[in-house]
C-alpha positions as CSV (number, residue, x, y, z in Angstrom):
1,M,95.2,94.4,90.8
2,A,93.1,96.8,92.7
3,A,92.2,96.1,96.3
4,P,88.6,95.3,97.2
5,P,86.7,98.4,98.3
6,H,86.5,97.3,102.0
7,S,90.0,96.0,102.4
8,L,92.4,97.5,105.0
9,R,96.1,98.0,104.4
10,F,99.0,98.7,106.5
11,V,101.9,101.0,105.9
12,D,105.6,100.0,106.4
13,V,107.5,103.2,107.0
14,E,110.8,101.5,107.8
15,A,112.5,102.3,104.5
16,W,110.7,105.5,103.8
17,D,113.1,108.4,103.9
18,P,111.2,111.5,102.7
19,S,113.0,114.7,101.6
20,S,112.2,117.8,103.7
21,P,109.9,119.2,101.0
22,E,108.1,115.9,100.7
23,W,107.7,115.6,104.5
24,H,106.3,119.1,104.8
25,A,103.9,118.7,101.8
26,L,102.5,115.6,103.4
27,L,102.3,117.2,106.9
28,R,100.3,120.1,105.4
29,Q,97.6,117.7,104.4
30,L,96.6,117.5,108.1
31,P,94.9,120.0,110.2
32,T,97.2,122.2,112.3
33,H,96.4,120.4,115.6
34,E,97.3,117.0,114.0
35,Q,100.5,118.5,112.6
36,Q,101.4,119.5,116.1
37,Q,100.6,116.0,117.4
38,V,102.9,114.4,114.8
39,A,105.7,116.9,115.7
40,R,105.5,116.0,119.4
41,F,107.1,112.6,118.9
42,M,110.8,112.7,119.7
43,F,112.0,110.0,117.3
44,A,111.8,110.3,113.5
45,K,110.4,106.7,113.2
46,D,107.5,107.6,115.6
47,Q,106.8,110.8,113.6
48,K,106.7,108.8,110.4
49,L,104.3,106.3,111.9
50,A,102.1,109.1,113.2
51,L,102.0,110.9,109.9
52,A,101.3,107.8,107.9
53,S,98.6,106.6,110.3
54,R,96.8,110.0,110.1
55,L,97.0,110.1,106.3
56,L,95.8,106.5,106.0
57,Q,92.8,107.2,108.2
58,R,91.8,110.2,106.0
59,H,92.5,108.3,102.8
60,L,90.3,105.4,103.8
61,I,87.4,107.6,104.8
62,H,87.7,109.5,101.5
63,E,87.9,106.3,99.4
64,L,85.2,104.3,101.2
65,F,82.7,107.0,101.9
66,G,83.4,109.7,99.3
67,V,84.0,112.4,101.9
68,D,86.2,115.3,100.8
69,Y,89.5,115.5,102.7
70,D,88.7,118.9,104.1
71,A,85.4,117.7,105.5
72,I,86.9,114.8,107.5
73,D,87.0,115.4,111.2
74,I,89.0,112.9,113.2
75,A,88.7,113.2,117.0
76,R,90.2,111.2,119.9
77,T,88.6,109.2,122.7
78,P,89.7,109.8,126.3
79,E,92.0,106.8,125.7
80,N,93.5,108.7,122.7
81,K,92.0,106.3,120.1
82,P,91.1,108.0,116.8
83,Y,87.5,108.0,115.5
84,W,85.8,109.7,112.7
85,K,83.2,112.3,113.8
86,R,81.0,111.5,110.9
87,P,78.1,113.7,109.9
88,V,74.6,112.4,110.6
89,E,73.9,112.1,106.9
90,S,77.0,110.0,106.3
91,P,76.7,106.7,104.4
92,A,79.0,105.1,106.9
93,P,77.4,102.6,109.3
94,P,77.0,104.0,112.9
95,S,79.6,101.6,114.3
96,W,82.2,102.0,111.5
97,N,84.8,103.2,113.9
């Protein structure tokens, strides 16, 4: 059964053990600066969480608002919280973040 269009899901990476080619293919889905942020984590579990989180953010924006992956720009607040730097003409409500 498909999830409702405005539902939010979580990702459990505990049992996920990607091969090296799979890991690098997923990592390449992110902009270079985000790839570097993921790689900064010391422990594999933290790297997996960081990668999954960033991919999920992009997937939700793509699915909910129809934005191409290449056009998604995610920035960080001074507190390091991610937010979508949406274009002015975006169909997303102003306070979506």
